[in-house]
C-alpha positions in Angstrom: 0.1 -0.2 0.1 1.2 3.4 -1.1 1.3 6.4 1.8 1.9 10.0 1.6 3.7 11.5 5.1 3.4 15.1 5.1 5.3 17.4 7.2 5.9 21.1 7.7 2.7 22.9 8.4 2.4 25.3 11.1 1.6 28.8 12.1 3.4 31.6 10.5 3.4 35.5 10.6 2.2 37.4 7.4 5.7 37.7 5.4 7.2 34.5 6.9 8.3 31.1 5.2 7.3 27.6 5.9 8.8 24.3 4.0 6.4 21.5 3.2 7.4 18.2 2.5 5.9 14.6 1.2 7.3 11.4 1.1 5.8 8.3 -0.7 6.6 5.0 0.1 5.2 1.7 -0.4 5.0 -0.5 -3.6 5.9 2.3 -6.6 7.1 1.4 -9.8 7.7 4.6 -10.6 6.4 8.5 -9.9 4.9 10.2 -12.8 4.2 13.8 -10.8 4.1 14.6 -7.3 2.5 18.0 -6.3 0.4 20.1 -3.6 -3.4 21.1 -3.8 -4.8 23.4 -1.1 -8.4 23.6 0.4 -10.7 26.0 2.7 -13.5 25.6 4.3 -16.5 26.1 1.7 -14.2 26.0 -1.5 -12.7 23.3 -3.7 -9.7 21.9 -3.7 -7.0 24.0 -6.0 -3.9 23.2 -7.6 -0.9 25.0 -5.7 2.3 23.2 -7.7 3.2 20.3 -9.6 6.3 18.7 -10.4 6.6 15.8 -13.2 8.9 13.2 -13.6 10.9 15.1 -16.1 11.2 18.0 -14.1 8.6 20.5 -15.3 6.8 22.5 -12.9 3.6 24.3 -13.0 2.1 26.8 -10.2 -1.3 28.3 -9.7 -1.1 32.3 -10.4 -1.9 33.2 -7.0 1.5 31.6 -5.7 3.9 32.3 -8.6 7.4 34.1 -7.4 6.8 32.9 -4.0 6.3 29.1 -4.1 9.1 26.7 -5.0 8.8 23.3 -5.6 11.6 20.7 -5.8 12.1 16.8 -5.7 14.4 14.1 -4.5 13.4 11.4 -6.6 15.6 8.9 -4.6 13.4 9.6 -1.7 10.3 10.1 -3.7 10.1 13.1 -2.1 8.4 16.3 -3.1 9.4 19.9 -0.8 7.5 23.2 -1.3 8.9 26.3 0.0 6.8 28.8 0.6 7.9 32.6 1.1 6.1 35.8 1.7 3.3 34.1 3.1 0.0 35.8 3.0 -3.1 35.5 5.3 -5.2 34.2 2.1 -2.6 31.3 1.5 -4.2 29.9 5.2 -5.5 26.3 3.8 -4.9 22.7 4.5 -2.1 21.8 2.1 -2.6 18.2 0.8 0.4 16.3 -1.1 -0.9 14.3 -3.9 0.7 11.5 -5.9 0.4 9.8 -9.7 2.2 6.7 -9.9 2.6 3.8 -11.7 2.7 0.1 -10.9 3.5 -2.3 -13.0 2.0 -5.8 -13.4 2.2 -9.1 -15.3 0.0 -7.4 -18.4 1.5 -4.1 -18.2 1.5 -0.9 -16.1 -1.0 1.0 -14.5 -1.7 4.6 -13.3 -3.0 5.5 -9.8 -3.3 8.9 -7.9 -3.4 9.3 -4.4 -3.4 12.0 -1.6 -1.8 12.5 1.9 -3.7 13.2 5.0 -3.4 17.0 4.8 -1.5 19.4 6.9 -2.3 23.0 7.9 -0.9 26.1 7.4 -2.0 29.2 9.2 -0.6 33.0 8.0 -1.4 35.4 10.4 -1.9 39.2 9.7 
């Protein structure tokens, strides 16, 4: 069973920084993409940033220039460095993983989510 372990959330003042991490473990043949989403009560979950196995990154317009996504392929871990945090960044942040498993008949694609980590930015 594949598990995603998130860490790094917390309380920070506006203008501060936090670094989130997400490590994937389990029966993974290969990772296709890893990223972060966030959600606040009453609103839909939204994409924050994602990185593909080839190293291409995509960021939400609201975080461009402030957030940086990186990865450690050997550890199947993705990091989200968040700087110049704003109160509107307050949300539960979820790690997302797209991975491939291998069977006798070929490969299968899967996606999963971490449990979420709370980020609170005070004004």
